[in-house]
N, C-alpha and C positions, 0 to 999 in steps of 0.2 A: 506336677515336677518342679519344685525351685530351682534354680542354679544353684552345686554345691562341687566342691574340691576337696582335695587335700593336695599338700607337696611334701616330699622329702626334702630338705634341703643339706648337701653339702660342701662345708667351706675349703678349699686349695690354696697352699699359700702363692701358687704362681698366678691361676684360675679364675681367684674372688670366688664369689657361691655359685654353686650347680644342683642343678635336679636331678637326683638319682633314683625318683620314683613319684610319679606325678597318677590320680586317677580324678574324672570330670572338666579337665581343664586340656585342650591344647598345647603343642611343643613352646610353641612362642609365650602364651598370656603363662604359662610352667614357672619357664626361665626369668618372666617379668616376677614376677610372687619373688623364685629366691633370691633375686636381685634388691630386690626393691622392701622387702621382710626384712632382709639381713641391715642393708641402710637404714632402715626407719629405724630399729632397732637402738642402733648405734645413735643416729642423730638425736635420739626419745629419753635419751637417759644421759645427767650430764659430768659424767663418769666420760674418761677417754678411750678406758679398754672397758670389755666384758669382765666383770666377776667368775675367774673361772671354777668356782664352785658351787654356782647356784643357774635356778633354771631363769632365763629370763624372759616374761610370760608378758603379753601386750597385746592390746586390741588395735591394727592396724585400717585403715579404710582403703580400698582400693574404687573410689568414689567413679572416678572416667569406667570403668569394668561394670561398675553398678553390683558391688560385692565389698563385705567387711567379713575380714579375717581376726581368729583368734591363732598371733604367733608364738611359739615357745623355741629358744635357742638354750642347747646343752651343748652339754662338752664330753669328750670320749674318752682314754687313755689310745695313743695312736705315739710311737715311738717315730711313726715319720712325717707328722707334723713338726712342727715348729712349736716347740716349748715341750715335745710328748703329747699336746691336748690335740685332740678333733674337733672341730666347733661345729655342733650339728644344728638343723632346727627341723621342725611340724608343724607345716601352715596348714590351717581347717580353715576353710572358705563358705561362706555362705551367703546367697543374694540379699541384695541389703535391703531388701522388704523382710527379711527375717531373722533382721536386729536382735529384735527381742526375743526372737527364740535360743540365740546365738551366747545372751549374754547368760540367759537362764540356765545354760549347759554347760558354760565355763566349767564348773568346779569337776565335771566328768568328762568335758575334755582335758582338763588339766592331770586330774588323775590318769587319763588314758595316757597318754602319750608320756608320762612320767612310767608305766608300765611299758611302753615301747621301749624307750630313753635306754630301762635298766638289761634290755633283752638286748637292743644296739649296742649297750656298752662289755658285751662277750664276744662282741663281731668285731672291737672295733673299729675299724674301717669301713664302712658300706659303699666303698667304688666301685666292687665288684657288686654280682648277683647279692640281690637280697633274698629273707630266708620266705615260704609262704604267709609262714604263721608272723612275719612281721607286716606282709600285704598285709593279711584279715587284718590284724587293727590296727594298722594306716587304714583301709576303705571303711573301719567301723564308725570313724569320725566323722563319714559323711551322712552317717546316723543318728541324730544326733537323740533324734526320740526314742531312740532302742540302747542308748550308752545306759550299763549301768554298774555301779560302782559300789561295792559293800564298805561305806562309811567306819560304820562301825566297829568294824575289826581294826581301825586307828583310831579311834577315840575311847580310850578307854573308859572314863567315867560317864558316857552313854550308856555301856557292857552294867556296869557296877547300878546305876540308878533305874534303869530295867529291872533287874535281879532285883530289887529292894521295892517295886512297888506293885500292890496286888488292885486289879480292877475291879471297880464299883460302880453302880448306872449311877447317869446323873440325876437327880430331882430337880425337874424345873420347879423355877415360882409361878405362881398363877398369873402372873401376868402378861407372857410369854406364853403359856401354853395356847392362847391359840394359834400361832404361826403353825407351819404345817411340820415335818421333820425334815423335810427338803431344806428348809429354809435355814431348821436350827443348824443344819451340819453345814451348808454354804456360806449362813451369815445373812445378814440385814441392816441393808442402809437404813431402809427405814427406823428401826427397832433403834440402831444406834443413834442414829440423828433426831430421833426423839429421847431416846434417853440421856442424851449427852447432845445437849442446844447449843450450850458453848467453847470453845477452846480445841476442837477436835481437826481442826487445820494446826495448832501446835503435836498434837502426837503422827499426824501424817509426818510431820516436817523430822520429827523423832524417830519416826522408820525408818525413812530417805537415807537419813545421817548415820544410820546402826545402832541408833544408841537404844537401851532396855527402857519399854517404857514397861510399868510397876500398873498391875491393876488388879483392884480387892472389892470384893461384893461377893451374894453369890453364887455357889456353881454354875448353876444353869446360865444366868449370864454372863459370867463369864468365858463362857464356853462359846457362847452367841455372839460375844463381842470380840471375843479373839479368831470365831471361826471369822468373821466379817473386816476383819483391821488383818486380814495378810490380802485379801483384795488389793492392798497398796503398794506392794510390794511383786509387780507381775514378773520383774526383771529377775525376780529371783525363786527357786523352786523353795517354795514356803513351807513347813512340817508341821503341824497340830497333830502335834500327840499327847492324849490325855495323860499317857504314864512314863513318862521320861522328865520327868522330875522328881528331886528327894523327899516332895511328903505329897502323903496322899489326895491330900486337898487344895491340892496345885496343879498346873497345867499349865504349859511353856507355846512359843508359837517361835520357832528358829527354823535356821538355815544352815547349811552344811558345805562344805568343800574338803579337800582330802587334805588343809590341814586344820582342820579345825572346825569347830560350832560356832556361831553367830547366836545369840538370843535374842528377840526380838519383844518380843514380849513376855511375863510372866502373870502368871493369875495367881492370886491365891483368896481362899474364902475367908470373909474379912473375921470369922471368930479366930481364927490362925494368927491374920493377921494386927488381931488387936493385941491377942496376948503376946505376940513376939515383940510388941511396943510397949507391953504391962499398960494397956488402955481399957477403957469401958467401953464396948463399945454398942453400949444404948445409947450414947449422941455420938450421933451422925459427925457431929461438929469437931470431937475429939484431934480425927487426925489433925487436921487443921491447926489445929490449935497446937497441938505436938512438934505440928511440918512448922510453924512460925515462931516459936521458940528453938528447936534443933535444924543446925543444917545436918548434920549428919545421920543418917541411917542405917539399919542392920542389912538391909538391903538396898545393895546402890543400885540407883537409878535418877536422871535429871528430870521424868512427870509420868506422875501418877493419874489415871483415872478412880476415881472412889464414886462406884455403882451403886453406894449407896445412899449419896447425897448427888448423885446424877453430875458428877462436878471433873473439870480437868485439874491439876494443881503442878504449876511448873510450867517450866517448855517454852518455848520461843516462837514466837509469829511471824512469818514465815509467807510473801506478797504469791511466792509462784502457789504452795498450800492452800492462800486461800480460795484462789482462782480455783484450783482443782475441786475445794472442797465447795463452791458457790457450783462450781458446774455440775455436779450428781445431785444435787439439792431439788428431789419432786420427780424423779426421771424414775422409769420401772431398774431391778435387779441387771438388769440384761441391756439398759443405754447407761447405767452408771461403770460397770465395768468395761465398755468398749472409751467411754470419756475419759479414765485413770490409765487406761491401754495407752491411748492417744496422746493423753499429758506426757506419761511415761518415756513413750517410743520418742515426742520429742526432743528429751533428754538425752537421749541412750545419742541421737542426730545429732544433738550442742559438743555432745562427749566428740562424734566424729570430729565435725565441725573444728575443734579446737586441737586436736589431735594434729590434720591437716597443717591448720596454720606455724605450725611448733615441727612441722615436718622438714621446710628447709629453714632459711636464716630467720626469722620471724619479723616480721614489718609492723611496727611501735603500732600505723595508721589503722590495720585492721583488725590489731589486737583490741585499739581504743574502742573501733565501731561493732566487735565480738563485746567488749560491755556493754557497752550504751543501747545493743539491740536485746539483751537482757531481760529479763524480768529481774526483780528485784528481789533476791535472795536465792536467782536460781543457779548461779556461779556455783556459790559453795553446795548446792545438789551435784552441779556435776564435776565437781572436785572429791568428793564423795566416792561416785561411779569410777572416777580414774585411779581415785589410791586404792581402792580392791584387783583393778583388773593392770591398770599400766602405774603399777609403784614406783619405778625406776622415772617417771614422768613427774611427777609432783617436784625433786626436785629442779627442772630444766622448768616447770612454769615459777614457783618463786625467784632465781634466780634471772628467769627473761621479767616479772613484773618487776623485779626490784633493782634491775639495769635502766627499765626506759623507765621506773618511777611511775610508772602502773598500781593501782587502789590494793594494798594487800588486803587489804583486810575482808574485801570481794568474794577470796578465796575459801574464806572461814565464815 
């Protein structure tokens, strides 16, 4: 078992942050978690006060102790507190080696914390004994693998879409019938590297930047392509549900959170795609000609994969993604997965390194060294992860870079 813990923080106007309940941590470390998580939350935002109508969520590294934490601060009504609001926090900690698992579980952690916050709001001030129900829910945060949240109940569009879909069997084209069924379901790096010999690094970049990748081709090829692309997002729980898009001849690759859905890739059969654009799909170059003459498409996407022609259209070349792509070529499926995980885990580690630099008064020399040590294009990917997990930190980073006259363009 790796190290895991959870802590319920209560802020007192006179005593400061204190621990109301903790599990998996000793008393001294639990108190340190309370103080550091609260101070870190304050220091990682450009605002001088916490907005009382929001959940303030952030990743907090405890590198000396070997932990990474997901910290959430919120407010409940309490007449005994200054301003009638009591600041509370819930901190979920995992061993640093589990940082990928923590990032992947953030949607479920966030949703579970909001459930607990709702329960706490009924009690107002948890300074006394908290209920066994709340303790049980807090303890559940240490079992990340078991956290289950019915996001569909809060995403009406997904429910409506599901009602419109009728399941149909996938017809595989002749060129991929030789693949095993497990390869078709799990994906195949060999297939996608052969089918798309150039430009896949731009697709990886779009995925890591949370930009929608549009894929068009035959249904079986789309299924195999999307099943493979999802492995480039190992820090997210990605779904490849064939029947959650409002077209019978399309499928989607997406991740979910308690607040919504992020579409990573949309695959549409060529017949329907060309029909939408009113083009003759007999000519594989028809779309490229159309795209060169029309910057606005009826389906929003900055990058497209034309499986009919085996080409990538649009997108941005990124050195980090090129390095990742080169590393997985000629590797077995399992080795490729390990290499991708190592590269993304490196990015998450760099996220934590940058957060540590910003927890105290930023040092210009250390920030410059951070930039110089980065692979070209790496920092913009780090910023995407930070914007998802520490959104309040983005303003501080921009202000800090501007103050020290550091290159703002590397952030984007």
